[in-house]
N, C-alpha and C positions, 0 to 999 in steps of 0.2 A: 236447683236439682232435686229430683225426687228421692229421698231417703239417703242413707249413707252408702259408702262403697261396698260394704259387706252385703248389701241387698241386691246388688246387681247380679244378674244371672247371665253367664256365658259358658259355652262349652269349652273344655280343654281342647287345645289345638295340638294335633299330632305333629311331631317334629318334620315329617316328610311332606306336610302340606304347605308349609312355609307362609309367606306373607299374604297370599290371596285369601286364605281362610281367616287370617287375623282381620283383614279388611271386612270380610263378610260378618264376623262376630261383632265388630265395632258398629257396623251399619245396623246390625240387629238391635243394638241398644237404642238407636234412634227410631227405627221402624216399630219396635215393640212399645215405645213410649217410656222405657226406663229412664232415658235421657232425652232432652229436648234441644232444639236449636239454641245455641248460646250457652248451654251447660258445659261445665268443666269435665274432662275425662279423668279417670283415675291416673295417678302418676305412672311413669314408665315401669318403675319396680313393681307396683301393684299389678299393672297389666301383664307383665312378664310372669308374675306369680299366678295370676288368674287363668292365663292362657297357656302356661307352660311352654313359653317360647324364649329364645334367646334375644339379647338386646338388638343384634344386627337385623334379625328378622322382624322384630317390632318396629324398628326405625325404618325399615324399608316400607312397611305397610303405612306408617305415619307419613312418610314422605310422599307416597302416592296420593293419599287422602288430601295432604296439603296442596299438592299440585292441582288437584281437582277443585279446590276451594271448599271442600267438605269440612276441613278442620283448620284452625289457626293456632300456631304455636307461638306463645308469648314468653319472651325471656323473663325468667324468675316467677312468672305467673302460672305457667303450665299450658296445657292444651285444651282447646275448647272447640265444640262444634260450631260451625259458622252461624251467625244470627240469621242468615237468610237460607240456610240449607233446607229448612222445612218447606219453603215455597219454591224450591228448585229441584224437583224429583229427577230431572235429567242428570244432574251431577251424581246423584245417589246411584242411578242405573249404570252410569259409566263407571263408578267406583267398583260395582260388582262385576264388571267385565275386565277389570285390571288383570293382565296376564293373557287375555284372549286377544291375540294380535289381529286375527281375522276380523273379529267384530269391531275393534277400535278403528281399523283402517276402512272397513265398510261404512262405519258411521261418519268418518271423515269424508268419504267419497259423497255420500248422500247430502251432507251439509254444504260442502264447498261447491259441488256441481249445481246445487240449487241456488246458491248465492252468486255464482259468477255471471249468470245472465242478468240478474238484477243490477249487479255491479257495473256491467257494460252500459246499462241505461243511466245510472245515477252517479257514477264516479266523476269527481270534480277535477279540475285542472290541478289544484294543489295536491290531491291524492295521486294523480298521474306522476307529478313531479316527485313525490316521495318514493313511488315505485322505481323511477329512474335512478334516484339516489341510492336506493336499496340495492339495485342490481350492480351499480358501480362499487358500492361498499363490499358486496360479496366477492366481486372480482379481486378486490385489493385486500381482502381479509386473509391473513395467513393463519394456518391452523384451523380449529373447529369453527364452522360457520352456521351452526344450528340456529342460533338466536337471530341471525340476519335472515335466514331462510323463513323462520316462523314469522318474523315481522312482515315479510312480503305477503304472506298468506293473510295476516291480521289486517293489513291495510286494505286488501281487496274485500275481505269479509265485512269490515266496518263500513266500507264505502257503500254497502247495500243499505245502510241506514235502517236496520231492523233490530230494535233493542232486544227482541226475544232471542234471536240467533246470536247476538253479540256475546251473551253470557255462555252460550254453548260453545262457540268456536275456541275460546281460550282454553276451556277444559280439555277439548279434544286435542288441540295442538300440543298442550303440555303432556298428555299422556302418549301421544305419538312421539314426542321428542325423548321421552323416557325410553321408548323402544329403540330409537335411532342411537341413543347413547351406547347401546350394546354393540353397535356396528363399528368396528375400528375405522378411523378416518381414512386410512389407505384403501379401504374397500368401498368408499363412496366415490362419486364421480362429480366433482364441482363443475367441471366444464359443461357436462350435460345439463345439470340443474340450471346453470346461468342461462344456457341457450333456450331451455324450456321457459324459464322465467321471461326472457326476451320476447318469445313467441306470444306468450300470454298477455304481456304488456302491449305489444303491437295490436292485438286484437281488441284489447280494451280501449286503446287510443282511437281506434277506428269505429268504436261503439258497436262492434260486430258481435252480437251475443252468441250466435251460432259458432263462430270460429273460436271465441273465447272458451265456450263450453268444451269444444273438441280438444283445444290446446290444454286446458286444465285436466280434462280426463287423461290425455296422453302422459301429463306430468305425474299425476297421482297414480296411474296405473303402473308407470315405470317404477315408482317407489314402492308400490305394493309387490310387484314382482321381485324386487330386490330384496324385500324383507321376508315375504311369505314363502316363495318357492324354494329358496335354499333350505329353510327349516323343514319344509315338507319332503325334501329329497333325502333327508337324513334317515 
């Protein structure tokens, strides 16, 4: 780490700007070179004092950064910037978009729609089997099914066998799930999600890239309308 905690320069965060501005200030420590990949961040108490924010606000920001893989929190050791974050600017850009639901969903659309056609060409029989099992698991899951839903999309994304996009998709899905956590379970429709997953699976099984693209777009657009449009109508 470069210098002591007292030498770190951050702007005081106004209370009404909440977690997103905390994220921006923490990322600025990295972008400005005050801290580097692998460096330890100040303690929670130090950050709360430096930024003039409450513990819940700070922890919300840290939780978002951890979900994106920008930081790692180690029990009894503290919080560290990821060793690899310096070579992964995508995660940093996504972190700066936390709270911007439109951008997160649009980023997911561009990534998954780009991957689905390649997946239709490359997906293996084992991966198709995993998708079938995933659909059955979602049908039989009582309560929240977000993790099962995310795994369905991960299987498809990873079947494209592209190491560059693999690191991106987890970060996007994690941030998307954080958004979905704010939607009560009773306001989601598992039956529609299951049916759409089946249609995507059927297209992949037939190696039909065009139909897979169409069905994935319908699925993601349905989710986008469910999240964005109600908030825009307020």
